[in-house]
PAMI-700423 format. One record per residue: x, y, z of N, C-alpha, C in turn; residue number from 1. Coordinates in steps of 0.1 Angstrom, whole numbers. Example, Ala and Ser with C-alpha at 12.3 -4.5 7.8 and 13.67 -1.06 7.14 Angstrom:
2
    n_xx    n_yy    n_zz   ca_xx   ca_yy   ca_zz    c_xx    c_yy    c_zz   num
     132     -57      78     123     -45      78     132     -33      78     1
     128     -22      71     137     -11      71     129       0      79     2
// end
This chain:
206
    n_xx    n_yy    n_zz   ca_xx   ca_yy   ca_zz    c_xx    c_yy    c_zz   num
     178    1021    -305     183    1027    -301     200    1032    -308     1
     210    1041    -301     220    1045    -314     233    1037    -309     2
     234    1026    -321     250    1025    -316     262    1020    -315     3
     270    1026    -305     279    1032    -307     295    1030    -312     4
     295    1036    -321     312    1026    -325     323    1029    -320     5
     330    1022    -318     344    1029    -315     350    1035    -322     6
     358    1040    -316     365    1050    -322     385    1043    -322     7
     388    1043    -335     399    1035    -334     412    1042    -328     8
     415    1041    -321     427    1047    -314     437    1060    -316     9
     442    1070    -322     443    1077    -328     466    1065    -330    10
     468    1066    -341     481    1063    -343     494    1073    -340    11
     499    1065    -325     517    1070    -324     523    1071    -331    12
     523    1087    -328     536    1093    -334     549    1089    -345    13
     549    1096    -350     563    1084    -355     572    1085    -350    14
     579    1083    -344     592    1075    -337     606    1084    -353    15
     609    1096    -341     622    1103    -351     638    1095    -353    16
     637    1091    -367     651    1086    -365     659    1088    -367    17
     670    1087    -359     680    1089    -357     692    1092    -370    18
     692    1099    -374     707    1093    -382     726    1096    -380    19
     726    1087    -386     742    1078    -380     747    1088    -384    20
     759    1089    -375     770    1102    -383     783    1091    -384    21
     785    1091    -400     799    1086    -399     811    1091    -390    22
     815    1079    -384     831    1085    -371     840    1079    -383    23
     846    1092    -382     861    1091    -390     873    1076    -387    24
     872    1071    -394     885    1062    -384     900    1068    -387    25
     906    1066    -374     917    1076    -370     925    1072    -380    26
     936    1089    -382     942    1084    -393     951    1071    -391    27
     958    1064    -402     972    1054    -401     983    1062    -400    28
     988    1056    -395     999    1065    -392    1010    1062    -401    29
    1014    1071    -411    1020    1065    -428    1031    1058    -425    30
    1037    1046    -430    1049    1042    -429    1060    1045    -438    31
    1071    1044    -431    1080    1054    -432    1084    1045    -447    32
    1092    1058    -459    1092    1053    -469    1106    1041    -472    33
    1107    1031    -479    1122    1026    -481    1130    1036    -483    34
    1141    1034    -476    1154    1049    -477    1157    1057    -473    35
    1140    1058    -468    1147    1076    -461    1156    1071    -448    36
    1161    1062    -444    1169    1065    -435    1180    1057    -433    37
    1194    1059    -430    1204    1052    -434    1204    1040    -425    38
    1204    1032    -437    1200    1016    -430    1214    1005    -422    39
    1222    1020    -418    1233    1020    -404    1229    1033    -403    40
    1244    1025    -388    1249    1043    -387    1254    1047    -385    41
    1265    1045    -397    1272    1045    -402    1260    1060    -410    42
    1270    1075    -407    1269    1086    -420    1279    1089    -434    43
    1269    1092    -438    1285    1096    -456    1292    1104    -454    44
    1304    1105    -451    1315    1110    -453    1314    1128    -460    45
    1320    1136    -459    1323    1150    -469    1333    1152    -467    46
    1340    1162    -476    1351    1165    -482    1361    1170    -468    47
    1370    1159    -467    1383    1169    -455    1380    1156    -445    48
    1372    1150    -446    1362    1140    -432    1375    1130    -437    49
    1381    1123    -427    1387    1106    -422    1384    1098    -417    50
    1382    1091    -427    1370    1077    -427    1381    1065    -425    51
    1372    1056    -409    1373    1044    -402    1377    1037    -416    52
    1382    1025    -422    1381    1021    -430    1382    1004    -432    53
    1379    1004    -414    1373     992    -411    1363     986    -413    54
    1360     976    -421    1340     975    -426    1330     986    -433    55
    1343     998    -438    1334    1007    -444    1332     997    -457    56
    1322    1001    -461    1312     999    -469    1315     986    -475    57
    1314     981    -466    1312     961    -466    1322     962    -478    58
    1314     943    -482    1327     932    -495    1319     933    -510    59
    1322     936    -516    1322     938    -532    1327     929    -536    60
    1332     926    -554    1337     919    -561    1345     928    -569    61
    1355     924    -576    1360     931    -590    1352     926    -597    62
    1351     928    -611    1348     924    -620    1355     906    -626    63
    1362     903    -619    1369     890    -625    1368     881    -612    64
    1357     884    -602    1354     877    -592    1361     875    -581    65
    1373     884    -574    1374     881    -562    1371     895    -554    66
    1369     891    -542    1364     899    -533    1373     905    -527    67
    1371     918    -524    1378     929    -517    1366     940    -506    68
    1377     944    -500    1374     956    -497    1374     974    -500    69
    1373     981    -498    1375     999    -496    1388     996    -495    70
    1387     990    -479    1403     991    -474    1417     987    -480    71
    1410     975    -482    1425     964    -495    1431     975    -507    72
    1420     979    -515    1423     987    -517    1429    1003    -518    73
    1423    1004    -512    1432    1012    -500    1447    1012    -499    74
    1449    1002    -493    1465     996    -484    1467     992    -501    75
    1462     990    -510    1470     985    -524    1479     993    -530    76
    1467    1008    -528    1475    1019    -537    1490    1027    -536    77
    1498    1036    -539    1503    1042    -540    1494    1052    -525    78
    1492    1059    -533    1492    1072    -528    1473    1071    -525    79
    1463    1061    -529    1444    1064    -522    1439    1060    -538    80
    1428    1059    -536    1420    1051    -546    1409    1058    -551    81
    1405    1065    -567    1392    1069    -570    1385    1058    -575    82
    1373    1063    -570    1362    1056    -576    1352    1065    -581    83
    1348    1059    -593    1343    1063    -602    1325    1054    -604    84
    1314    1059    -600    1302    1056    -598    1295    1054    -611    85
    1291    1048    -621    1279    1052    -630    1264    1040    -625    86
    1256    1043    -631    1245    1038    -634    1242    1024    -641    87
    1253    1020    -652    1246    1013    -659    1258    1002    -667    88
    1264     989    -669    1274     989    -676    1269     992    -692    89
    1272     995    -701    1277    1000    -715    1264    1005    -720    90
    1263    1018    -710    1250    1025    -719    1255    1038    -720    91
    1252    1047    -725    1254    1056    -734    1264    1065    -724    92
    1259    1072    -718    1263    1075    -706    1280    1070    -699    93
    1277    1060    -699    1285    1053    -683    1296    1043    -699    94
    1290    1043    -704    1309    1040    -720    1317    1048    -715    95
    1311    1068    -724    1320    1082    -722    1323    1077    -706    96
    1318    1080    -698    1327    1085    -684    1337    1076    -684    97
    1333    1061    -685    1349    1049    -688    1358    1057    -695    98
    1353    1060    -710    1362    1058    -716    1370    1065    -717    99
    1364    1081    -705    1373    1093    -705    1387    1088    -694   100
    1380    1084    -687    1389    1083    -676    1401    1069    -679   101
    1402    1061    -694    1406    1057    -702    1421    1060    -703   102
    1411    1074    -712    1423    1083    -719    1429    1090    -710   103
    1426    1090    -698    1428    1101    -688    1440    1091    -677   104
    1436    1078    -681    1448    1071    -667    1461    1075    -662   105
    1467    1077    -671    1483    1075    -672    1487    1088    -660   106
    1479    1100    -668    1484    1116    -660    1477    1111    -648   107
    1459    1111    -653    1453    1106    -638    1456    1099    -624   108
    1468    1085    -632    1476    1084    -617    1486    1084    -614   109
    1493    1095    -624    1509    1104    -620    1509    1100    -605   110
    1497    1106    -600    1506    1109    -582    1502    1097    -575   111
    1497    1089    -582    1501    1075    -571    1487    1072    -572   112
    1472    1081    -576    1464    1075    -573    1453    1053    -583   113
    1452    1051    -579    1443    1043    -583    1429    1039    -583   114
    1426    1040    -594    1413    1042    -602    1404    1034    -611   115
    1392    1028    -603    1378    1021    -604    1368    1024    -610   116
    1360    1023    -614    1352    1018    -612    1340    1014    -607   117
    1331    1021    -603    1319    1014    -591    1304    1015    -598   118
    1297    1001    -600    1284     999    -603    1282     990    -594   119
    1267     987    -597    1252     976    -592    1258     967    -597   120
    1263     965    -614    1260     958    -621    1268     939    -613   121
    1265     933    -623    1273     921    -621    1291     919    -625   122
    1299     908    -618    1308     906    -627    1312     904    -637   123
    1298     892    -649    1300     895    -664    1295     908    -669   124
    1286     914    -665    1282     927    -676    1293     935    -672   125
    1300     939    -659    1314     946    -654    1323     940    -668   126
    1325     928    -665    1337     920    -672    1336     929    -690   127
    1324     922    -698    1325     922    -708    1319     939    -711   128
    1318     944    -702    1321     963    -704    1339     966    -704   129
    1343     961    -694    1360     959    -692    1362     960    -699   130
    1364     943    -715    1371     937    -727    1369     945    -733   131
    1353     948    -734    1347     961    -752    1353     973    -751   132
    1354     976    -744    1362     995    -746    1376     998    -740   133
    1384     984    -732    1393     977    -732    1396     992    -718   134
    1391     987    -710    1395     997    -702    1408     989    -689   135
    1414    1000    -694    1427     995    -680    1429     991    -669   136
    1413     993    -660    1412     997    -646    1405     987    -642   137
    1398     975    -627    1399     972    -624    1377     981    -622   138
    1368     972    -626    1350     979    -625    1348     971    -610   139
    1340     978    -601    1339     965    -591    1327     967    -593   140
    1321     954    -584    1302     951    -586    1298     953    -575   141
    1293     959    -571    1283     963    -559    1271     962    -563   142
    1265     944    -558    1249     951    -565    1238     949    -553   143
    1244     948    -542    1240     951    -527    1240     971    -522   144
    1247     978    -528    1247     991    -530    1256     993    -516   145
    1261     986    -506    1270     987    -498    1281     994    -502   146
    1289    1002    -507    1301    1012    -510    1293    1025    -509   147
    1282    1016    -529    1277    1029    -536    1269    1037    -519   148
    1262    1032    -518    1253    1038    -504    1263    1046    -489   149
    1276    1034    -488    1282    1046    -478    1288    1057    -482   150
    1288    1061    -490    1301    1068    -500    1286    1081    -506   151
    1269    1075    -502    1263    1084    -505    1257    1083    -521   152
    1263    1081    -521    1265    1083    -543    1250    1062    -546   153
    1239    1066    -535    1231    1054    -538    1218    1064    -545   154
    1213    1059    -553    1194    1059    -553    1188    1057    -551   155
    1171    1063    -538    1162    1058    -535    1153    1056    -547   156
    1150    1042    -549    1153    1024    -538    1163    1022    -537   157
    1165    1025    -554    1175    1012    -557    1188    1020    -570   158
    1201    1016    -565    1205    1022    -585    1223    1032    -582   159
    1223    1040    -590    1236    1045    -582    1238    1055    -593   160
    1239    1068    -585    1244    1081    -590    1253    1084    -594   161
    1257    1088    -608    1270    1093    -617    1275    1098    -609   162
    1288    1094    -605    1296    1107    -591    1312    1102    -593   163
    1320    1110    -585    1331    1108    -580    1343    1106    -563   164
    1343    1091    -564    1342    1097    -549    1366    1096    -548   165
    1370    1101    -539    1390    1102    -542    1391    1099    -519   166
    1401    1089    -520    1401    1087    -509    1418    1088    -501   167
    1425    1093    -497    1435    1088    -501    1443    1079    -487   168
    1457    1075    -486    1466    1062    -479    1459    1066    -464   169
    1457    1076    -458    1455    1082    -442    1436    1079    -444   170
    1425    1075    -454    1412    1073    -448    1412    1091    -455   171
    1416    1097    -460    1413    1117    -463    1401    1116    -471   172
    1392    1119    -471    1380    1125    -482    1385    1134    -494   173
    1386    1134    -505    1393    1149    -512    1380    1146    -521   174
    1374    1139    -526    1366    1149    -532    1353    1133    -529   175
    1340    1143    -532    1329    1132    -530    1320    1143    -538   176
    1318    1138    -552    1307    1142    -555    1307    1137    -563   177
    1285    1136    -570    1283    1132    -578    1282    1138    -591   178
    1278    1145    -608    1288    1147    -615    1288    1140    -629   179
    1282    1143    -641    1281    1137    -656    1300    1138    -656   180
    1301    1130    -669    1311    1121    -672    1322    1127    -668   181
    1323    1143    -673    1331    1151    -677    1334    1161    -670   182
    1328    1158    -661    1327    1166    -645    1332    1160    -638   183
    1332    1144    -635    1340    1135    -627    1352    1133    -634   184
    1362    1135    -638    1370    1131    -648    1377    1147    -642   185
    1372    1159    -642    1376    1171    -648    1376    1169    -629   186
    1372    1166    -615    1374    1169    -605    1387    1164    -603   187
    1391    1147    -603    1402    1141    -605    1417    1150    -610   188
    1412    1152    -619    1422    1157    -630    1428    1175    -620   189
    1411    1180    -622    1422    1188    -610    1432    1186    -599   190
    1427    1174    -593    1433    1177    -577    1446    1168    -580   191
    1451    1167    -597    1462    1159    -594    1476    1171    -597   192
    1467    1178    -607    1474    1191    -609    1473    1200    -594   193
    1468    1199    -582    1473    1204    -575    1479    1198    -558   194
    1486    1184    -574    1489    1181    -557    1500    1180    -561   195
    1510    1183    -550    1527    1189    -550    1534    1172    -556   196
    1545    1169    -566    1548    1158    -570    1556    1154    -559   197
    1559    1158    -543    1567    1145    -531    1554    1144    -525   198
    1538    1151    -524    1537    1141    -521    1530    1128    -523   199
    1532    1122    -524    1529    1111    -534    1540    1097    -520   200
    1552    1106    -528    1564    1101    -511    1561    1102    -499   201
    1556    1109    -500    1552    1114    -483    1545    1104    -475   202
    1535    1101    -485    1522    1098    -480    1525    1078    -475   203
    1536    1075    -485    1542    1065    -486    1551    1059    -471   204
    1556    1068    -467    1569    1069    -462    1558    1078    -442   205
    1543    1079    -449    1537    1079    -433    1530    1063    -435   206
// end
């Protein structure tokens, strides 16, 4: 007898493996970077604007620790306020700027303007700066950058841009610009030169 051998059943063809396609995750919505938008509804004024001083710039301290506001400084002044901003007390550029305002103080205040230095430094740092350089005007301490930000001279995310801001008794912005030590003093000097001598009395009467 012929022995019949059972044939092995052929193996099924291999099932093709489907390649997994990588699905890209939806792009995350980028988070807004810090301080790219104003922290308040206030917009930075420009030269010629009349500012409502009530609450403008918030509260800050003078170098001797006295709390004040821009409105209080303007009310106390004869014809307006000069704020020169500087990044850090007792550094070379800031010392030069402060000393230029010191040396020209009499002429720069001859029309009734009151001069103040403004930075994010502490009262202690600014008092040391004022004493060492024999500055004849107060230094304003704004570590929260509320006033510095309100006048548009705050760096992002933190810090102070060197510049100068001048506002008169009526709240009108006369100067608002960044600049180096010499440029900030020169801007105020040119304003004083161009101010009629009798305008000081007119502003006081108003």
